[in-house]
N, C-alpha and C positions, 0 to 999 in steps of 0.2 A: 708894565713889563712882566711883573711876577704873575699877574693874572694870565697872560698869554702862555707863559711857561707851564703853569698849572694845567691849563686847558690842553696843551699839546701832550703832556704826560698822561692826562686822563684819556685822551683819544688813543694813545699807544696801548694803554692797558686794555681798552675795549677791544682793540684789534687782536691782541694776544688771547683774550678769553674766547673770542669767536673761533679762532683756528683750532684750539683744543677741543672745543665742542664738536666741531665738524669732524675731527678725526675720530672722536669717540663714537659719533653716530655712524661713521663709515665702518668702524670695527664691529659695531652692533649689527649693521646690515650684513656684513660679510658672515658673521656667525649664523645669521638666519638663512643663508643661501641653501645649505644641505636640507634644512627642514622644509624650505619652499620647494626644493627639487623633489624631496620625498612626497610632499603633498601633491606635487604635480604628477609624480609616477602613480600615486594612489588614485588620483583623479583619472588619469589615462586608463589604469587597470579597471577602475569602476566603470568608466565609459565603455571599455571593450566588453566587460561583463554584461553591461546593460544592453549593448548592441547584440551580444550573443543571446541574451534572454529574449530579446525581441525577435531575433532570427529563429530561435527555437519555437517560440509561440507561433510565429508565422508558418513555420514548417509543420507544426502540429495541425494547423487548420487547413492544410492542402488536400487532405484525404488521400495521401500517398499510400502505396503498398509499403508494408513494414520494412522490406529490404531497402527501398528507396529512402524511407524515413531514416533508417539507421545510417545509410551512406551520407545523408545530409547532416546528421548529428556529428559524424566523423569529421566532415569538412569544417563544421563550426568549431569543434574542439581544436582542430589543427591550426586554426587562426589564433588560438589562445596560448598554445604550447606545442612542443615538438611531439607529434602524434602520428608519425609514419606507420608505426606498428601499434595497432589499437584493436581492442575487442570489447564487446558487451556480453556479459553472462547474465542469464535470467533464470528464475525458478518458475516452473510451470505449475498448473493446478494440482498436480500430484506431489509437489514438493521436490521434483527432480530438476537438477541443473542442466542447462544446455547453453551452447554458445550461439547467441542470436545473430551476432555479426562479428566478422574477423577480417582484418586487413593486416597482413604481416609479410615482411620481406622474405622470410624463410619458411614460415609455417602455413602459408596460404592453402586452405582447403583441407589441412590435416585434421582440423577439429571435427570433421564429419565422421571420423573413425574413433573418436574419443567417447566413451560411455559416461553416463552421469555419475557412476561410481568413481571413475577416474577423476572427473572434475571435482568431486567432493574431496579428493585427496590432494588436488593441485592448488594453485594460487587462488582460483575462483572460490573453492570451498573454504580456504583459509580466511579470505576476506569476509565471506558470509558468516563464519563463526565469530571472528573478532568484532565485526561491525565497526571497525575503525580503519582509517587510512593506513597504507603500508608504503613506505619509501625505502628502497633497498638498492645498494650497489651489488655488483656481481658477487663479491665476497660475502656480503650480508645475506644475499639470496642463497648461496651455497651453504652458509651456516644454518639457515632455516631448514634446508633439505637434510643436512647431516644430523640436526637435532630431531628429525622426524616430524617437524611441524607441517611439512608439505612435501609433495612429490613433484619432480620436474617432468612436465609433459611435452614441452616443445624445446626449441633452441634456447641456449643459455644467454640471457641478456646482459649487457653491461650495466644498465640501470632499469629498474622497474618501479612504476608508481601505480597504485591501485586504490580505489576508494569504493566503499559500499554505496548503493543507491537505497536510501531510506525513505519509506512512506508510512507515516503514522506509526513510528517505532517498529516498523516491520521492514526487514531487509529483503527487497524484491530482486536484487541483482548486484552486479559490480560493473565498474568501468575501469579498464586497465590500459595504460600506455607503457611501452617499453622501448628502450634504445639499445641497438647492437653496436653503437659507436662510442668508444671511450670518451670522445670529446663532446658528446651530447648527453648531458645528464639532467637531473631534475632537482629542484630545491623545495623548501617548505612553502615558498610562495606558489610554485606550480601545484603543490599538493592542495593548498587552500583554494586555488582557482578551480582545480578539477573537482574538489569536494563541493564547492559552491555550485558548479555547473551540474554535478551529479544529482544534487538535491532537486534541481528543477528538471533535469532529465527524467528522474523517476516519475514526476507528475506527468510529464509529456508522454513518456512511454506508456504509462498507465492509461492515459486518455486515448493514445493511439491503439493500444490493445483493446480497450473497452469499445472504441469505435469499430475496430475490425471485427471483434466478437459480435457486437450488436448487428453489424451489417450481415454477418453470416447467419445470425439467428433470424433476422428479418427475412433474408432470402430463403432460408430453410423453412421458416413458418409459412411464407407465401406459397412455396411449392407444396407444402403439406395441405394448406387450405384449398389450393387448386385441385390437387388430387382428390381430396375429400369431397369437394363439390362435384367433381366428375363421377366419383363412385356413388355419391348420393343420388345423382340423376339416374344412373344405371339401376340403382337399387329401387328407386320409385317405379321405373319402367318394368322391372321384373317382379315387383311385389304383387301386382294383380294376378299375374300368371302363377306365381309361387303359392298364393293363397288358394288358387283354384286347384293346384296339384298337390298341395301339402297333405291333405287328408288321404288322398288316393295313394300317394307314394308311401305314406306312413303305413297304410294297410298292406301294401305290397311288401315293404321292408319287413314288417312284422311276420307276414306269411313266409317270406323267404328265410327269415331267421329261425322260425319254429317248424319249418317243413320237415316232416318225417315220412308221411305217406304222400308220394308225388301225385297220385291220382286226385287226392283231395286238394292238393295245392293247385293243380291245373283248373279244377272246377271253380275254386275260390278266385283264382286269377281272372277267369272269364267274367265272373260277377263284378269284380272291381273295375275291370276295363269297361264293362257295359254301363257303368255310372258316368263315364267320360264321353264315350262315343257309342254310336249304334254298332253292335257287333253280334247280331243274332247268329251269324255263321262264323265259327271260330275254330281253329285247330292248331295243335302243337305237334311238330315232327322232330324227332331226335335221331342223330346218327349213332348207330351201335358202336360198341368198342372195337369191333373188327374193322371199322372204317369203310365197310362196303354195303351195309344193310341199313335201310331207313325204317324207323319205328314211328308209330302214330299213337302215343300214349293218351291223347285226349282229342276229341272232335265233337263239336256241336254244329249240326247242319240241317237246314230245312228239307233238303232233298237227298243228299248222298250219305251213305253209311260210312262208318270208320274204316279206312283201308287197312288191309293186313300188312304186316311187315314185308318189304320187298327189297330186292337188290337195286342199287342205284341205277336209274335209267334216265329218261328224258322228260320227266314230268315238270310241272311248274315249280314244285318244291326244289327239285335238283337244280333247276335253272337259277332260282333265287340263291341257293347255296353256292353255286359257282360264281355268281356275281359278288357275293360277300358284302352286299350293302342293300339298304332298303329299296323296295320297288313299289311304285304306285302306277297301276295299269288300268286302262279302260278296256271294254270288251273288244274294241277295234284293235288295241295293242296286242291282246292275246291272240286274236285271229291272225294278225300279221306274223306273229311268232310261229303259229301253227303252219301257215302257208310257207314260211321260210324253213320249215323242218327243224327249227331250233328247239321245239317242244312237241310232244305227242298230245293229241286231243284226248281229254279224259274228263268225266264228270259233267255236271250241269254247268253250262256257261255262266259266268258271273258278269254283271254289268260294271262292277268296280271291284278291283282286287288290290289288297294292300298286304305286303309281307316284309318282314325284317328278319335278318339272321340272328341267331344266338351264338355268341363267340366266347371262346376261352383264349384270351390274348388275341392272336391273329388267326386262330384256327376256328372254323365254323363247326359247331357241334349240333345245330338244329335250326328250326325256324318257328316264328309265330305268324299266322296268316289270318286275315279278316276278309270276308267276301260279302258283297251285297248283290242280291239277285233282283233288287228293286231299282228300276231305271230312274226313280225319283230321288234316290240317295246315292251320292258320289262322295268317296273319301277325298280329303284335301291334303295339301302339303303339311299343314299343321298337325293333322291326324298322323301322318307318317312320322313326323318329328316326335310326337307323343309316344307312339308305339315303339319307336326306336329307343327312346329313353327307358321305357318300361322293360324292353328286352334285356337291358343290362342287368336289371334286378332279377329277371328270370334266369339269365345266364349264371348269376351268382348263386342262386338257389340250386341249380343243376350241378354246378361245379362243386358247391359245398356238399351236396348229397353224395356225389361220386367220390369226393375227397374224404368224406366221412367213412364211407365203406372201405376205401383204399387204406385209410388211416387205421381202421380197426384191424384189417388184415396185417398191415405193417406192425401194429402194436403187438399182435399175437406173435408174428415172426420175430420182431425185435426182442420181445420178452424171452423167447426161447434162446435167441442169440446172446442176450445179456446174461442169462443164467449160465450159458456156456462160457461167455467171456469172464464172468465173475469167478467161475471155477478155474479157468485158465490163468486169470490174473493172480488168484491166490497161489496157484502152483508156481507162477513166475516169481511172485514176491518171496515165496519160500526159497526158490532157487537163487534169487538175487541175494537174499540174506546169507544163504549158504556160500554163494560165490564170493561175497564180500568178506567172508571170514575164513575161507578155505582155499587152498591151492588148487588150481584148475587141473593140473596134471595128475597129482597123486591123491587128491581128495583129502589131504591132511589139513588141519588148521594152519592158518598163516601167522605171520609175525604179530599182527594186531591181537589175535586171540591169545597167542602165547604170552605176550606182555601183560594182557589183562589178567590172565590166570596167575602169572607170576606176581602181579601186584596184589592179587587176592591172597596169595601165599604169604607175602610180606605182612599184610594186615592180620592174618591169622597168627603169624609169629609174634606180632605185637600184643595180641590179646591172650595168647596162651603160652605158658612157660614150657620150655623144652620142646617147642614145635620146630622140627628140623626139616629142611628140604634142600635140594641141590639142583643145579642146572648142568646138563651134559650138552656140549656143542660137538657135533659130529660132521665130519667131512669125508667123502669117498676118495680113496687114494687113486691117482692117475685117471681120474674121470675125464679130464680134457683129452687124454690120449684116445679114449674110447670114442668121444665125440668127433675128434679129428680124423680118426682112421675108419670108423664104421658109420659115421654120420649121426646127425642130431636125433633122428628117429630111434636109432638103437640106443643112444644116450638117454632119451626120454623113457624108453622101455626099461632100461637098467634102473633108472630112478624109481619107477613104480615098483619094480620087484624088490629093490633094496628097502624102500619104505615099508613094504609089507613084511619083510623079514625082520626089520627092526621092531615093528609094532608087535610081533609075536613074542618078543623078548620082554615086553613091558607088563606091569601089573595093571589091574583094572582102573585105578585112579590116575596113573601116570599119563602125562600128555606129551605127544610128539607133534612137532610142527615143522613144516618146510619153510625155511627162511629165504630161499632163493638159490638157484644153481644146484649144486650138490651139497648144500649145507642144511643140516637138520638140527633142531634143538629139542631137548627132552627135559620136562619138568618132573622131577621125582619127589613126590610128596604124599603123605608124610614118610619120614624115614627114621630108623632107630639110630643109625650111626653112619659115618662115611663109608663103612664097609658095604652098605646097601648100594651106594653109588658105584663103588669099585666093582661090586659083583655084577651090576647091570652092564657096565662097560665091558667086563670080561665076557658076559653072555653074548653081547652084540659082536664083539671081536671074533669069538669062536664061531658064531653063526655065519660069518663071512668067509670061513675056511672053505666052505663048499662053493663050487662055481655057480654062476648065473648062466642060464641058457636064454639068449636073446637072439631072435631071428635066425635060429640054427647055429649060432656061434656060442662056444663056451668061453665065458669071460670071468677071469679072476680079478677081484678087487678087494681091497681091505678098507678099514675105517680108522681114521685118526680121531681120537676123542679127547676133548678137554673137559675137566670137571671143576666146577666152582661151587663151594658150599655156602648156603645162605647163613649170614651171621650179622652181628650188630654194626659192622663197619660199612655196610651197604645202606644207602639212603634211597636209591632208585633201582627199579628192576633192570634198567639198561646197563647199570654198572656191573651187576652180577653176570649178565649175558656177555658183556665185553670181556670180563676176566675169563669166562669159560672159553671164549673165542681165542684169547691169548694162550690159554693152556693147550688148546687144540693145535695151534701153530707150533708150539714147543714139541708136541707129540709128533707132528709131521716132520719137524727138523731133526728129530732123533731117529728117523728111519722109517716112518710110517707104520701102520698096523699096530699102533700103540695107544695107550691112554695116559694122560698126565693130570695130576691134581694141582690146581692153581695154588701158588704160594706168593709171598710178597716180592720175591726176586723177579718174578715175571712182570709184576707191575712196574718195577724199576726198569726192566728191559723195555717195556712198552713206552714208558716215559722217555727213555733214552732214544728209542726209535722215533718218537714224535719230535724230539729235539733235533735229531739228525735230519729228519725230513724238512723242518723249518730252515736249518742251516744250509741244506742242499738247495732249497729254493733261492736263498740269498746268494749262494755260490754261483748259480746259473745267471742271476741278474748281474752279479759283479764280476763274472768271468774269472773265477778263481781256479780254472783248470789249466793243466799243462799237458803237453804231448811228449811221451817218452818213446824211444825206438829200440827194438830188438832185431839184430841182424838175422838174415836167413842165408845160409851158405849154399852154393851150388856144389853138390857132392863130387862131381867130376873134376872141376877146376879148383875147388877148395877156396874160392873167393866169394865175397858177398854178392848175391844176386838180387836181394830185396831186403827191405826193412819193414817190420810190422809196427804200425802206429798204435800206441796204447795210452789210454788216458790216465792221468793222476790228478788228485784234488789237493791243491795247496791250501790246507785249512789254516785260517788265521791264528788259531791257538794250538791245534793238534799237529800241525806240520803236514807232511806228505801223507795223504790217505790213499790206500790201495783200492782199486776198483771193486774188490770183493766186498767192501763195506758199504758201497753206495750204488753200484750199477743195478742190483735187483730193486732197490728202493726207487731209483730214478725211473725204472721201467714201470713200476707199480703206480707211481703218481703221474706218469705220462710225460716225463721230461727227457727220456732217453734219446728221443730224436734230436733235440736241441744239442745234446752233448755229442752225438754222432756227427752232426753237421760241423760242429766246431772242430772236431778231430780231423774230419775229411778235408776241410779248408786249410787248416794249419799244415797237415801232412803234405798235401799237394803243393802248397806254396813252398814249403821247406825243401822238398825233393827237387822241384823245378829250379830253385836257387842253387842247390848243390850241383845238379847236372850241368848247369850253365857255367859255374865258376870252377869246376873240377872235372876236366875231361875224363879222368879215370873212373868217374861215377856216371858217365853218360848213359850207360845201359842199366842203371839201377832202377828197380821198381819199388813201389810202396804198397803194403797190404793194409786195408782198413776194414774193420768189422762194422757191419750195419745191422741194427736190430730188425726183427721180423716185421715190425710195423711199417717200415719203409716200403716194402715190396707189395703192399696192397694199394699203393698210390700210383696212378697211371702217369703222373708227371715226374717220377723219379729219374728216368733217363734224361729228361730235359734239364732237371736241376743239376745232375752230375756233369752234363755237358757244359753248363754255364760255369761250374767251378773249374773245370779243365781249361775253358777258354780264358777265364780271368787270371788263373795262376800260370797259364802257359805250359802246363804239363801234358804230354801226349797221352792219349787214351790208353795205349798199350802198356804204359808205365804204371797204370793203376790196377791193383788187384782188390776185388771186393769179396770178403768172406761172408757166406750166408750159412745159417743153421738149417737143419732138416725141418725144424718147427716152422720156419718161414715158408717152406714149400707146401705145408699142409693146409694153410688157412683158406686161401682162395686160389686154387691151382690154375684156373683159367687166366686170372689177372696176373699171377706170378709168372706164368709162362710168357705172357705178352711183354711184361717188364724186363725179364731176363733176356728175351730175344732181342729187344731193342738195345739193351746194354751191350750184348755181344756184338750186334751190328755196329755199335759205336766204337768197338775195339777194346772195351774194358774186359779184363780177365776175371773169371768167376771161379771161386774155390768153395767147396763144401767144407765147413768147419766141424770139428768134433765128430768126424766120420766113424761109424761103428757103434755109437751109443744108442741110436734109434732102432726101431723095429723094421722100418721100411726103406732104409737108406738105399739099398741096392736097386730098388725098383725105380728110383728117381734119376739115376745116373744117365740113363739113355733117353729120358723124356725131356730133360732140361739141358740147355747149352752150357754144361759145366766143363771148365778147362782143367780142373784138378781137384784132388781131395786132400784133406789134412787129417791124418790119423790122430785120434784122440790121445792126449798125453798119457792117459791112464794105461793104455796098452804099451806105449813106448817105455814108460818108467819101469814097468814090471816085466818086460819081455825076456830079460835074461834069467829071471827067477821063476817065471811061470810059463810052462810050455804052451798052455792054451793061448796066452797072449802072443807068444811068438808065432803060433799057428795063425792067429787072426791077422797079424802084421803081414805074414807071407801071403795069406789069401787076398788081402786087400791089394798087395803089390801086384799079384797075378791079375787081379780084376782090373787094376789101373792100366796095366800093360795091354790087356785085351781091348779095353775101351779107349786106348791112346790118351790116357789122362796123366797129368803130372802128379807125383806123390810127394807130399810134404810131411815130414815127421817132426813133431814138436814134443818138448819134454825131455830132451837129451841132457842127462846130468853127469855122464862120465864118458871117458874115452872109449871104453869097451863097447858101450851101446852105439856110439857113433861109428866105430869100425864095423860092427855088425850090419848097420844100416847101409854103409857105403858098399860093403861086400854084397848085400842083398840087391843093390842097384836103386836105392831110394834117391829121387831126384834132388830134393832140397832138405836141409837139416836146420833145426832150430832148437835152442834150449839154453839153460843156464851154463852148461859146460862150454858153450861157444861164446856167449856173452849175455849178461843180464840186460833187461830194459834199463836204459840210461837216458839222460837228457840230451838235447840236440848237440851240445858242444862236445861231450864225450863221445857221442855216436859218430860225429864227423871225424874226430881224431882216429877212432877205431877203424872206420871205413877207409880212410886214406892210408892208414898203416897196413891194412890187410888187403888192399887192392893193388899193391905194388907187385911187379913181376919178380 
């Protein structure tokens, strides 16, 4: 019984051991599953790679065109990884990169326009340089671009994978795939696959290229051998004939080259041809230079003598020349021509006649003729061909002889012409050198010469102690008025006479130059003291006291002179000239006909002017201007009839700047037109608003000043019409003030512009009337509606009788011409009463109201418009 129990226990233990073992083995097997799956994947990948390699090898053996071969490679790679966008880049024999194949969703065909230099900077060149695979996302790709590693040439990919194609440690190209879908990327396994395939692709592409190159070379060589064989056959056929003619042609060529005496040449030619064919009877005929006479410089004949020169007729020679090609005739052929009256019968009849023309291009200049009087000898077609060939060499000799004689004549003529040309060229060179360094109008040295001489003076001052010199900058006073009134020809004549007068005031070594316009510069060197420069300025100024006589007119003009002394504070000649110029402007500002010696304060003023110019340019860009208004009263009603728009500059640090400080500068730097348009727009807009909102101002007008530059533009009326249309202001509510200077520039254009403005309804007023020399002559020529008496006459009319007389004269003139009269500059009640009593139409001045901003202007207008 115990034995049975023990056996049962033993069996139970065996069963327990077996279950544990099975579980352990199962767990072991489960842990091996990933490894088995990995091995399976590797096997499948290796199987795919092996199939791809077989396919590549099979593709290489098909003898496909390279394009078809690359397309097949693309298909193979597409079976291994995502390769919708794929390209192959290769390096040619010159080391230049090219895209051999491209398939791309976005960039298809664009590679044709990409140069090999661009490819060197792109992904292709980057892979070639690294010779290592590149796997990059869009961010990594952009980082490479930003780091300057490569340049983007096509569309930006989401992922890009590229590997070099290596062959014997040499990178022959690249294979690149890219994805534009964020969900389709590449990993290291794809990179290993593409790298593996690329290695075998390199060998296959190399074989394909070698096969393609070999086929081309074989085809090319076959063609070359075929052509060579054909040419060799022709050469063999021609060789016998060439050997026969070689010596003869050499002799002819030698004679043609060395021919000096043509009679000897013709005789020698006859002997050479006689070695080839029988030519006992031989002659040469030449057409004379007149084109109408036939000459016979050589003839050897059994029966007939050498003919004398004759006018072209109907001989056999002329017949041959008319046909202009070789002729081979029998006696019967010649008789038929005689019977047909094509030729005249002359000389001993020949049994066989051979003739060829001598030509210069397409023109026949003569003939060579062989005749046989023996019926047993007839010339053949091969004889004709031979003599035709020989005739070309004879023609060359004749042409060379004629050309030689002509050339000798031309050389003699050309030699004389060249001698004349050389003389003229030297004269022109001297003139060009002079013109390059001198002013064409006055003959004075120009700025270039002046600055060079001034630089030399600087150098002498550096080398020698107490070497003093000075620069005088001179400008003619009121020269523009002469130009505008008498014309530019008179202005040029005045400049020439003025330059001569200035030159007479100089010493021997002093230099005067014309810098441009009416500006002259004088270099005074050496000098003892500044008194020398002052004395020269005084002499020049005194010389201008006498009038100039120009085209029958007596012209008085003065000179404004600036003086700058050379000293150690100047480094460059231009600086000294600049300061002399600044001093001249100071002299002109002090009343003209003066001279001023430059000092440090002028430099400060120039610096301030430059600062002001820069600030003014900024003010125009930032619109720092404001419009102020000054009322104009109607003298009869005592109520405001108009307002004048005046500009002010709201300077960010200096506050309100008056126009006297910047208008002239704005005109000089070319910005006055922008300021004028700003004022015109703002004034029209403001008045239109007031007229609409305040019935008592419905008849109010606005006066705007426009610079003279506006009136030389044909589109000015159109621009003003646009402003009026946009702002809604009627044209008759706008008054445009013009100066006499505006009427002088281009009178025909100004006439047209003013007429169009008048037709538009705009009122035109002449400003500052009475200050010019020709104001009266313009009143009846231009459509002026009124004149504005200059304030200088109004301000002083009560204290100076001549000013009162001028005001009365202008009033009478305005009445006669039916013009409105505006008096500006009224500063007291007595002057205002006098003008009202005189019958002046409109009144303006500080006594009535100063220019104020728009708010104060509106208050004043409303208060003074009430009944």
